[in-house]
C-alpha positions as CSV (number, residue, x, y, z in Angstrom):
1,M,-76.7,-93.6,-45.6
2,S,-76.3,-90.3,-43.7
3,G,-73.6,-88.9,-42.2
4,P,-73.0,-86.8,-38.7
5,N,-75.2,-83.9,-38.1
6,T,-72.8,-81.5,-38.3
7,D,-75.4,-78.6,-38.3
8,Y,-76.9,-80.1,-34.3
9,D,-76.9,-77.1,-31.9
10,P,-75.4,-78.0,-28.3
11,V,-77.7,-75.3,-26.6
12,Q,-80.8,-77.5,-27.4
13,V,-79.7,-80.2,-24.8
14,T,-81.0,-77.5,-21.9
15,P,-78.9,-79.5,-19.2
16,L,-75.7,-78.2,-21.1
17,A,-76.9,-74.8,-22.0
18,A,-74.7,-72.2,-20.2
19,A,-77.3,-70.7,-18.1
20,E,-78.5,-73.9,-16.9
21,V,-75.0,-74.9,-16.0
22,E,-74.6,-71.8,-14.3
23,A,-77.6,-72.3,-12.4
24,M,-76.7,-75.4,-11.1
25,R,-73.6,-74.8,-9.8
26,D,-74.9,-71.5,-8.2
27,A,-77.5,-73.5,-6.3
28,A,-74.8,-76.1,-5.4
29,L,-72.1,-73.4,-4.0
30,A,-75.0,-72.0,-2.1
31,A,-76.5,-75.3,-0.6
32,I,-72.5,-76.0,0.8
33,A,-71.7,-72.3,2.2
34,A,-75.3,-73.0,4.2
35,A,-74.3,-76.4,5.9
36,G,-74.2,-75.7,9.5
37,D,-72.1,-79.3,10.3
38,L,-70.6,-81.7,8.6
39,D,-73.6,-83.9,8.8
40,Q,-75.4,-81.3,6.5
41,L,-72.3,-80.9,4.6
42,K,-72.4,-85.0,3.6
43,Q,-75.9,-84.5,2.4
44,V,-75.0,-81.7,0.1
45,R,-72.4,-84.0,-1.4
46,L,-75.0,-86.2,-2.3
47,E,-76.9,-83.7,-3.5
48,H,-74.8,-81.6,-5.7
49,A,-71.8,-83.6,-6.5
50,G,-72.6,-87.2,-6.0
51,D,-73.8,-89.6,-9.1
52,R,-77.1,-88.4,-9.5
53,S,-76.7,-85.2,-8.6
54,P,-77.6,-82.2,-11.4
55,L,-74.0,-81.4,-12.6
56,A,-73.2,-85.6,-12.7
57,L,-76.6,-86.0,-15.1
58,A,-75.6,-83.1,-17.2
59,N,-71.9,-84.8,-18.0
60,R,-73.7,-87.7,-18.8
61,E,-75.8,-85.4,-21.6
62,I,-72.2,-84.4,-23.5
63,G,-71.9,-88.0,-25.0
64,A,-75.1,-87.1,-27.1
65,L,-73.5,-83.7,-28.3
66,P,-71.7,-83.9,-32.2
67,P,-67.6,-84.6,-31.9
68,A,-67.6,-80.4,-32.7
69,A,-69.6,-79.6,-29.4
70,R,-68.5,-81.6,-27.1
71,K,-65.2,-79.8,-26.1
72,E,-67.2,-76.5,-25.2
73,A,-69.7,-78.4,-23.1
74,G,-67.2,-80.2,-21.6
75,Q,-65.2,-77.6,-20.2
76,R,-68.5,-75.8,-19.0
77,V,-69.5,-78.8,-17.0
78,G,-66.2,-79.6,-16.0
79,Q,-65.3,-76.1,-14.4
80,A,-68.8,-75.7,-12.4
81,R,-68.0,-79.0,-11.0
82,G,-64.3,-78.2,-10.4
83,A,-65.8,-75.2,-8.3
84,V,-68.3,-77.4,-6.6
85,N,-65.5,-79.8,-5.2
86,Q,-63.0,-76.8,-4.8
87,A,-66.0,-75.4,-2.1
88,L,-66.8,-78.6,-0.8
89,A,-62.9,-79.4,0.3
90,E,-63.2,-75.4,1.9
91,R,-66.0,-76.1,3.6
92,T,-65.2,-79.2,4.9
93,A,-62.0,-78.1,6.3
94,I,-63.8,-75.2,8.2
95,L,-66.2,-77.5,9.7
96,E,-63.9,-80.0,10.9
97,A,-61.8,-77.4,12.9
98,E,-65.3,-75.9,14.3
99,H,-66.4,-79.2,15.4
100,E,-63.1,-79.8,17.1
101,E,-63.1,-76.6,18.8
102,R,-66.4,-77.7,20.1
103,M,-65.5,-81.2,21.2
104,L,-62.9,-79.3,23.2
105,V,-65.3,-77.2,24.9
106,E,-67.8,-80.0,25.6
107,E,-65.9,-82.6,25.9
108,T,-63.4,-81.5,28.7
109,V,-62.5,-83.8,30.9
110,D,-62.1,-82.6,35.0
111,V,-59.2,-84.7,35.8
112,T,-59.3,-83.4,39.6
113,L,-63.4,-84.9,40.0
114,P,-63.5,-88.2,41.7
115,V,-63.2,-90.9,39.4
116,D,-66.4,-92.9,38.1
117,R,-64.8,-96.8,38.8
118,T,-65.6,-100.0,40.4
119,P,-62.9,-99.9,43.3
120,R,-60.4,-102.6,42.8
121,G,-60.7,-104.4,46.4
122,A,-58.9,-103.7,49.5
123,R,-56.1,-105.9,51.3
124,H,-57.4,-107.8,54.3
125,P,-56.6,-106.1,57.6
126,I,-55.7,-109.8,58.7
127,T,-52.9,-110.2,55.9
128,M,-51.7,-106.7,56.6
129,G,-51.9,-107.6,60.6
130,S,-49.4,-110.2,60.0
131,E,-47.0,-108.3,58.0
132,L,-47.2,-105.9,60.4
133,I,-46.4,-108.4,63.5
134,A,-43.2,-110.0,61.3
135,D,-41.9,-106.9,60.8
136,V,-41.9,-105.8,64.5
137,F,-40.0,-109.3,65.2
138,V,-37.9,-108.8,61.8
139,A,-36.4,-105.6,63.7
140,M,-35.7,-107.1,66.8
141,G,-33.6,-109.8,64.5
142,W,-35.7,-112.5,64.7
143,E,-36.8,-114.9,60.9
144,V,-40.5,-115.4,59.8
145,A,-40.7,-119.3,59.7
146,E,-43.7,-120.8,57.8
147,G,-45.1,-124.6,57.4
148,P,-47.6,-126.2,55.5
149,V,-51.4,-126.1,57.0
150,I,-52.2,-129.8,56.6
151,E,-49.7,-131.5,59.0
152,A,-48.3,-134.9,60.6
153,E,-50.1,-135.7,63.7
154,W,-46.4,-136.4,65.3
155,L,-45.4,-133.0,64.3
156,N,-49.0,-131.6,65.4
157,F,-49.1,-133.1,69.2
158,D,-46.5,-135.9,70.0
159,A,-43.4,-133.7,68.7
160,L,-45.3,-131.1,71.5
161,N,-45.1,-133.3,74.5
162,L,-49.1,-133.7,73.4
163,G,-49.6,-137.4,74.5
164,P,-51.7,-140.5,72.6
165,D,-54.6,-139.6,75.6
166,H,-54.6,-135.8,75.4
167,P,-58.1,-134.8,74.9
168,A,-57.0,-131.8,72.3
169,R,-56.3,-134.7,69.6
170,T,-59.9,-136.1,69.7
171,M,-62.6,-135.4,67.1
172,Q,-63.9,-132.7,69.3
173,D,-60.6,-130.4,68.4
174,T,-59.3,-131.4,65.4
175,F,-59.7,-131.9,62.0
176,W,-58.4,-135.0,60.9
177,T,-57.9,-136.1,56.7
178,E,-59.3,-139.8,55.8
179,P,-58.4,-142.0,55.9
180,A,-57.5,-142.1,59.3
181,E,-54.5,-144.4,59.1
182,Q,-52.5,-141.6,57.5
183,H,-52.1,-139.6,60.6
184,V,-52.6,-136.4,59.0
185,V,-54.4,-133.4,60.6
186,L,-55.6,-130.1,59.6
187,R,-53.0,-128.0,62.2
188,T,-54.5,-126.6,65.4
189,H,-51.9,-124.2,65.9
190,T,-48.5,-122.9,64.4
191,S,-46.6,-124.9,66.9
192,P,-45.6,-127.4,64.2
193,V,-43.7,-125.0,62.5
194,Q,-41.7,-124.3,65.8
195,A,-40.9,-128.3,65.9
196,R,-40.3,-128.0,61.8
197,T,-37.6,-125.1,62.7
198,M,-35.6,-127.0,65.5
199,L,-35.3,-130.2,63.6
200,T,-34.1,-128.4,60.6
201,R,-31.5,-125.8,62.2
202,T,-28.9,-125.5,65.0
203,P,-29.2,-122.9,67.8
204,P,-29.6,-120.2,68.2
205,I,-33.1,-119.8,66.9
206,Y,-35.1,-116.9,67.0
207,V,-38.5,-117.3,64.6
208,V,-42.1,-116.0,64.7
209,C,-44.7,-117.7,62.9
210,P,-47.9,-116.6,61.7
211,G,-50.2,-118.5,59.7
212,R,-54.0,-120.3,59.5
213,V,-54.8,-122.7,62.1
214,F,-58.1,-124.8,62.3
215,R,-60.4,-126.5,65.2
216,T,-63.9,-127.7,65.5
217,D,-65.0,-124.7,67.0
218,E,-68.7,-123.2,66.7
219,Y,-69.0,-120.0,64.0
220,D,-70.0,-116.8,66.1
221,A,-69.2,-113.3,67.1
222,T,-66.1,-115.0,69.1
223,H,-65.1,-118.5,67.2
224,S,-64.1,-119.5,64.0
225,P,-63.4,-123.2,62.7
226,M,-60.4,-120.9,61.1
227,F,-58.7,-118.8,62.6
228,H,-55.2,-117.0,62.9
229,Q,-52.0,-117.4,65.2
230,V,-48.6,-116.1,65.7
231,E,-46.2,-117.5,67.6
232,G,-42.6,-117.2,68.7
233,L,-39.9,-119.0,69.4
234,V,-36.5,-118.6,71.2
235,V,-33.9,-121.4,71.6
236,D,-30.3,-120.4,72.9
237,E,-28.1,-120.8,75.9
238,G,-29.3,-118.9,79.0
239,I,-32.5,-118.0,77.8
240,T,-34.8,-116.9,81.2
241,M,-38.5,-115.6,82.0
242,A,-37.4,-112.7,81.7
243,H,-36.3,-112.5,78.3
244,L,-39.9,-113.5,77.3
245,K,-41.5,-110.9,79.4
246,G,-39.1,-108.2,77.6
247,S,-40.2,-109.7,74.3
248,L,-43.2,-109.6,74.9
249,D,-43.9,-106.0,76.6
250,H,-42.1,-105.0,72.9
251,F,-44.5,-106.4,71.0
252,A,-47.4,-105.4,73.2
253,A,-46.3,-101.7,72.9
254,A,-45.6,-102.2,69.2
255,M,-49.6,-103.3,68.7
256,F,-51.3,-101.3,71.2
257,G,-48.7,-98.3,71.9
258,E,-46.5,-96.9,74.8
259,G,-47.4,-97.5,78.2
260,I,-49.2,-101.1,77.4
261,D,-47.4,-103.7,79.4
262,T,-48.3,-107.3,79.9
263,R,-48.6,-109.7,83.2
264,F,-48.4,-113.0,83.7
265,R,-50.7,-115.9,85.2
266,P,-49.6,-119.1,85.7
267,S,-51.1,-121.5,83.5
268,Y,-50.5,-125.2,81.9
269,F,-49.4,-126.0,78.4
270,P,-47.8,-129.6,77.5
271,F,-45.2,-127.7,75.4
272,T,-44.0,-125.6,77.8
273,E,-42.8,-125.7,81.7
274,P,-43.4,-123.2,83.5
275,S,-46.2,-121.5,81.8
276,A,-48.2,-118.6,81.5
277,E,-51.1,-116.7,80.9
278,V,-50.5,-113.0,79.1
279,D,-52.6,-110.4,80.0
280,L,-52.6,-107.0,78.6
281,R,-53.2,-103.5,80.3
282,C,-56.4,-102.5,78.8
283,F,-55.4,-100.0,76.5
284,V,-58.3,-97.9,77.1
285,C,-58.8,-97.6,80.6
286,R,-54.9,-98.1,81.1
287,G,-56.3,-99.5,84.7
288,A,-56.4,-95.9,85.6
289,A,-58.6,-95.6,89.3
290,G,-61.3,-94.3,88.6
291,A,-62.0,-95.5,84.9
292,V,-61.6,-99.4,85.6
293,E,-65.2,-99.8,87.1
294,T,-66.7,-98.1,84.4
295,C,-64.7,-99.8,81.7
296,R,-66.9,-102.0,79.1
297,T,-63.4,-103.3,76.8
298,C,-61.7,-104.8,80.0
299,K,-65.3,-105.2,82.2
300,G,-63.9,-103.7,85.5
301,E,-60.5,-105.9,85.7
302,G,-58.1,-103.7,84.0
303,W,-56.4,-106.7,82.2
304,I,-57.4,-108.2,79.1
305,E,-56.1,-112.1,78.6
306,W,-54.2,-112.0,75.1
307,G,-52.3,-115.2,74.6
308,G,-50.1,-118.2,76.6
309,C,-46.2,-118.4,76.6
310,G,-43.7,-120.4,79.1
311,V,-40.2,-121.6,79.0
312,V,-40.4,-124.8,76.4
313,N,-40.4,-127.8,78.4
314,P,-37.1,-129.7,77.7
315,R,-38.8,-133.0,76.3
316,V,-40.2,-130.9,73.9
317,L,-36.3,-129.9,73.2
318,V,-35.4,-133.5,73.3
319,A,-38.0,-134.6,70.8
320,C,-36.7,-132.2,68.2
321,G,-32.8,-133.4,69.0
322,I,-31.8,-130.2,71.1
323,D,-29.6,-130.8,74.1
324,P,-31.8,-129.3,77.0
325,E,-28.5,-129.5,79.3
326,R,-27.1,-126.8,77.0
327,Y,-30.1,-124.7,75.4
328,T,-33.3,-123.3,77.2
329,G,-35.5,-121.4,75.3
330,F,-39.2,-119.8,75.4
331,A,-42.6,-119.6,73.3
332,F,-45.6,-117.5,73.1
333,G,-48.8,-117.7,70.9
334,M,-52.0,-115.0,70.6
335,G,-54.6,-114.6,68.0
336,I,-54.0,-112.7,65.0
337,D,-57.7,-112.2,64.7
338,R,-58.1,-111.2,68.7
339,T,-54.9,-108.5,68.4
340,L,-56.7,-106.8,65.6
341,M,-60.2,-107.2,67.3
342,F,-58.5,-105.1,70.0
343,R,-56.9,-103.0,68.4
344,H,-59.5,-101.4,65.8
345,G,-62.4,-102.4,68.3
346,I,-63.9,-104.4,66.3
347,T,-66.7,-106.5,68.2
348,D,-67.5,-109.3,65.9
349,L,-65.1,-112.1,64.4
350,R,-67.1,-113.1,61.6
351,A,-66.5,-109.1,60.0
352,F,-62.9,-110.7,59.1
353,F,-64.2,-113.4,56.9
354,E,-67.6,-112.4,55.2
355,G,-65.2,-111.2,52.5
356,D,-67.4,-107.7,52.3
357,V,-64.9,-105.2,50.6
358,R,-66.2,-102.1,52.8
359,F,-65.1,-103.8,55.6
360,S,-61.5,-104.4,54.1
361,S,-61.3,-100.9,52.6
362,A,-61.6,-99.1,56.1
363,F,-58.1,-100.3,56.8
364,G,-56.7,-98.4,54.1
365,S,-53.1,-100.1,53.0
366,E,-52.0,-100.0,56.1
367,L,-52.5,-100.9,59.8
């Protein structure tokens, strides 16, 4: 058996020749320098420093050399590969810096431009209107009272002096729940909140009651089976119609501006005696001579119907456990929807209930 061939010339292994190694190194360095971006440099890395690159293949050939020749060939190839890797690192740093600078220029965001996002929505004008009305009376020292929308028949009718034969109790005006023997209704006004307040509190009482109410009305431009009311109740010693008139004048001025006063027209409500319809001085023509005749808002009347009011009927006080010989009071009720229609010139009540965010957005965050 013969021994190792110590006379083997490593130059005969072509990829390991000094000139060949230098050529592979120079080709890699030239390709690295020519790479214009990170994607091109990635391709260069695969071609000249990857597992199938010429220098990597040459490195595998070292094992075919006799031991005496491996050291020199290994140093030659190792130095070439080191030079390539160093050039790759330096070129990577340069291209990454250029990429970041280009991103800062090309992807700059102008924060002063309008935001292109889906709008979040808007607060509903009836919600804001209810809060505004409540604020008017809270500023006068009143309290806000609330109650359930599903109400006992006695609180909705009997406690308010609406007898068993009153037409408002029929199916034509009232939503009754089933079974009918439970005597439960969807409240037809917020007056049950007044009854609950008088049953649970001791006078003096100053409360305002905004909320939803339900009646079997047609759904059209001026009517809805669900709408919103605000009612006020005062029970104290020495309360008169003059206090009622002053409170409503202040309420009207707060909602429609200074100079809008009110007038009373005799009317009838079972829960007040005496009772009156409340009219507003037209907030468009202001009742001015020469303007009334052509005013489309009040239709030449100079006044606009707003709601109802009156002195609390003694029978209501007795039903709620209050001594009518010692205490008197007044109550009033207006439609919140109707008030906002007057305030903002809205002609169709259905706009409040159709859920169009464009309608609500027009009111902003405050009325």
